[in-house]
SETIFI-909237 format. One record per residue (C-alpha): x, y, z. Coordinates in steps of 0.1 Angstrom, whole numbers, padded with zeros to 4 digits, always signed. Example, Ala and Ser with C-alpha at 12.3 -4.5 7.8 and 13.67 -1.06 7.14 Angstrom:
<nodes>
+0123-0045+0078/+0137-0011+0071/
</nodes>
This chain:
<nodes>
-0035-0477-1331/-0064-0447-1319/-0067-0412-1325/-0082-0384-1318/-0110-0374-1346/-0111-0337-1343/-0089-0320-1326/-0116-0299-1306/-0123-0330-1289/-0084-0331-1275/-0094-0293-1263/-0128-0302-1246/-0110-0329-1225/-0082-0308-1214/-0104-0279-1202/-0128-0305-1181/-0099-0329-1169/-0097-0327-1129/-0104-0348-1096/-0107-0315-1077/-0145-0303-1074/-0152-0271-1052/-0181-0268-1027/-0210-0260-1041/-0234-0231-1022/-0271-0230-1030/-0292-0196-1022/-0316-0196-0998/-0351-0185-1009/-0375-0176-0986/-0410-0188-0996/-0444-0187-0988/-0464-0222-0984/-0495-0223-1007/-0517-0249-1005/-0500-0284-1008/-0470-0266-1030/-0442-0240-1021/-0442-0207-1041/-0414-0194-1055/-0404-0155-1060/-0396-0147-1021/-0361-0132-1012/-0326-0145-1014/-0311-0145-0977/-0283-0155-0986/-0258-0183-0996/-0254-0221-0970/-0230-0248-0980/-0245-0279-1000/-0232-0301-0973/-0252-0291-0947/-0285-0290-0970/-0276-0327-0984/-0284-0343-0949/-0319-0326-0943/-0354-0338-0954/-0389-0317-0960/-0399-0306-0924/-0365-0299-0907/-0357-0267-0895/-0326-0244-0893/-0313-0212-0883/-0299-0184-0907/-0298-0149-0910/-0310-0147-0875/-0342-0162-0884/-0355-0200-0881/-0368-0213-0916/-0382-0245-0925/-0364-0267-0952/-0387-0273-0982/-0367-0282-1005/-0339-0280-1035/-0351-0267-1069/-0322-0268-1090/-0294-0242-1068/-0317-0230-1050/-0326-0237-1012/-0367-0229-1004/-0374-0223-0972/-0403-0213-0950/-0407-0189-0915/-0414-0215-0884/-0411-0217-0857/-0387-0242-0838/-0371-0243-0803/-0337-0268-0819/-0333-0254-0853/-0299-0272-0868/-0267-0249-0872/-0256-0241-0907/-0222-0262-0908/-0197-0254-0933/-0173-0279-0950/-0142-0254-0941/-0152-0257-0906/-0141-0300-0901/-0115-0307-0887/-0114-0346-0893/-0106-0365-0855/-0082-0391-0868/-0084-0428-0854/-0053-0425-0835/-0063-0395-0817/-0097-0410-0809/-0083-0443-0796/-0055-0423-0775/-0083-0401-0757/-0101-0431-0749/-0071-0446-0734/-0064-0414-0719/-0095-0419-0698/-0096-0452-0693/-0057-0449-0676/-0049-0437-0639/-0019-0432-0647/-0023-0414-0673/-0045-0390-0658/-0025-0383-0636/-0001-0365-0655/-0028-0339-0670/-0034-0299-0659/-0050-0298-0624/-0077-0280-0642/-0089-0312-0659/-0079-0340-0632/-0106-0320-0612/-0129-0323-0638/-0129-0357-0649/-0126-0367-0606/-0160-0347-0605/-0174-0366-0636/-0162-0403-0618/-0179-0391-0590/-0214-0380-0609/-0212-0405-0636/-0182-0424-0648/-0153-0426-0670/-0156-0447-0702/-0131-0475-0708/-0112-0481-0737/-0138-0506-0752/-0167-0496-0742/-0200-0465-0752/-0208-0446-0722/-0242-0437-0727/-0260-0413-0703/-0296-0402-0698/-0305-0369-0676/-0337-0347-0677/-0330-0314-0680/-0361-0284-0686/-0391-0296-0704/-0368-0322-0720/-0351-0354-0720/-0316-0361-0733/-0291-0390-0742/-0260-0381-0745/-0231-0410-0763/-0192-0411-0759/-0178-0431-0791/-0152-0406-0802/-0155-0416-0835/-0157-0378-0852/-0178-0353-0857/-0193-0372-0896/-0196-0408-0881/-0214-0389-0856/-0235-0369-0878/-0247-0400-0896/-0250-0420-0858/-0278-0389-0849/-0295-0397-0884/-0301-0432-0879/-0306-0428-0837/-0334-0407-0843/-0353-0425-0864/-0348-0454-0842/-0364-0436-0812/-0389-0421-0832/-0399-0457-0840/-0397-0467-0805/-0419-0440-0794/-0392-0419-0781/-0402-0386-0797/-0370-0372-0806/-0367-0340-0813/-0333-0332-0823/-0295-0341-0819/-0262-0327-0820/-0229-0343-0830/-0191-0331-0820/-0156-0351-0825/-0162-0370-0793/-0198-0369-0785/-0235-0368-0796/-0270-0355-0781/-0302-0367-0787/-0327-0350-0772/-0372-0354-0768/-0401-0357-0753/-0399-0388-0734/-0373-0399-0709/-0354-0425-0727/-0335-0441-0699/-0369-0447-0679/-0378-0469-0717/-0346-0485-0710/-0356-0494-0675/-0390-0502-0683/-0374-0528-0712/-0396-0511-0739/-0365-0496-0756/-0331-0515-0755/-0296-0501-0760/-0285-0534-0776/-0309-0533-0806/-0305-0493-0806/-0268-0490-0812/-0273-0523-0832/-0251-0530-0865/-0281-0538-0888/-0292-0497-0886/-0266-0496-0912/-0289-0519-0934/-0325-0507-0939/-0325-0471-0918/-0297-0459-0937/-0307-0472-0971/-0346-0453-0963/-0327-0422-0948/-0305-0420-0982/-0339-0421-1000/-0349-0391-0978/-0319-0370-0986/-0308-0352-1017/-0271-0365-1006/-0267-0389-1035/-0281-0372-1062/-0254-0345-1051/-0228-0364-1047/-0240-0382-1080/-0228-0347-1099/-0194-0345-1086/-0191-0381-1101/-0204-0371-1130/-0182-0344-1137/-0150-0361-1128/-0158-0391-1155/-0165-0362-1181/-0203-0375-1182/-0211-0337-1177/-0187-0311-1190/-0186-0278-1177/-0157-0257-1192/-0162-0254-1233/-0144-0227-1253/-0155-0194-1246/-0178-0198-1223/-0189-0221-1187/-0217-0239-1175/-0230-0224-1146/-0236-0240-1110/-0276-0243-1120/-0270-0257-1157/-0248-0286-1136/-0278-0294-1111/-0296-0299-1139/-0278-0321-1160/-0266-0342-1134/-0304-0345-1120/-0315-0357-1148/-0290-0382-1156/-0291-0396-1123/-0325-0402-1123/-0326-0422-1159/-0298-0442-1150/-0314-0450-1111/-0345-0455-1133/-0328-0481-1160/-0299-0493-1150/-0292-0490-1113/-0259-0508-1115/-0240-0484-1136/-0208-0480-1126/-0213-0440-1119/-0239-0449-1092/-0215-0473-1074/-0189-0442-1074/-0216-0424-1060/-0226-0446-1031/-0189-0449-1023/-0179-0414-1023/-0212-0410-1000/-0203-0435-0972/-0164-0422-0973/-0163-0387-0978/-0199-0377-0964/-0212-0405-0942/-0176-0422-0932/-0199-0451-0930/-0163-0480-0925/-0154-0462-0895/-0193-0462-0879/-0197-0499-0889/-0158-0502-0870/-0173-0485-0837/-0207-0503-0838/-0189-0540-0837/-0161-0529-0811/-0195-0513-0787/-0215-0544-0791/-0218-0561-0758/-0202-0533-0744/-0226-0503-0739/-0225-0488-0702/-0260-0467-0692/-0257-0445-0665/-0294-0427-0654/-0285-0396-0640/-0310-0371-0623/-0289-0344-0639/-0264-0333-0664/-0227-0344-0658/-0198-0327-0665/-0183-0347-0695/-0219-0338-0712/-0212-0302-0706/-0199-0296-0739/-0220-0305-0764/-0250-0290-0742/-0232-0256-0753/-0238-0268-0784/-0274-0273-0787/-0290-0239-0801/-0261-0224-0806/-0261-0192-0832/-0231-0167-0841/-0247-0130-0835/-0223-0104-0838/-0217-0081-0805/-0215-0086-0769/-0247-0097-0762/-0235-0133-0777/-0202-0136-0756/-0223-0129-0724/-0254-0150-0734/-0232-0183-0741/-0211-0175-0705/-0244-0173-0686/-0256-0211-0698/-0219-0221-0696/-0225-0212-0662/-0257-0230-0660/-0248-0259-0670/-0215-0262-0650/-0233-0252-0621/-0256-0282-0623/-0231-0305-0633/-0209-0303-0602/-0242-0303-0581/
</nodes>
């Protein structure tokens, strides 16, 4: 029979047991880029959830506090960023604002768009909107993926409508931009919603597909979940930060002690050290496997993305358009969107919406 050798061990265990990990936040510290290195010591602009920063790599830009910042890296519990100029900064996302799109709802939306009888029961304005979409482009069938390409301004856009939820679309966007970059399409950014994903760049993706220098089937091939996913994960902080939660749940890292509690910075330093040691000397450790499983299910939605890639194989419909389609208007409004208090925000957003709708209606 096994017994706890000291009552203090039981107390310590009770203080740290639990599977609920609060969402950590990182300070955004403004730094100046030095000669080959980033110097610290600048002002703290605010805080961002680690969830948003995990998928970024050095050189990516994001909007924060009315400034465009360049992501330089994560040091302990701080995000280091420098001033930058970019027309396509990413907008911080917060885990509390995510509402999952169930597989049943997604399938129901696809079925509704493909069924004329069900569309006839929708409100008149929605019916008119979908009718114009069918006239300008096409309505996707239930078992296919609709991809539209069109120019707007000085950029070229590719909009796909997988209807698989924001998490799966975020991961898909990361992997697609890597492939498009290798193909010479020069992608400069992407944005994802629960229903669609938009990627923009400097080269005409539709023309590249027409010239057969880019294959749509290869672009959405299932093998993107192999080497491309592995390379992307190694470039980001996602696995290292996910490991921290696994280590805390497993009891490998203790947060609370009688009379005191470790800070987030201390936890991060401890987790990073353990992660580096395990990855170097015991890559098959059970906690590293749990980390990958948690990241694949909770942060990347790999299983759902894999099912989608299987479903659309051989069922991708490409439409090369001269202008934006009605179905693409909502996601185009997400590009470059940043909340600014005051009446100017609503007015500018309304103007952008009117311009996009006017173009979509021809």
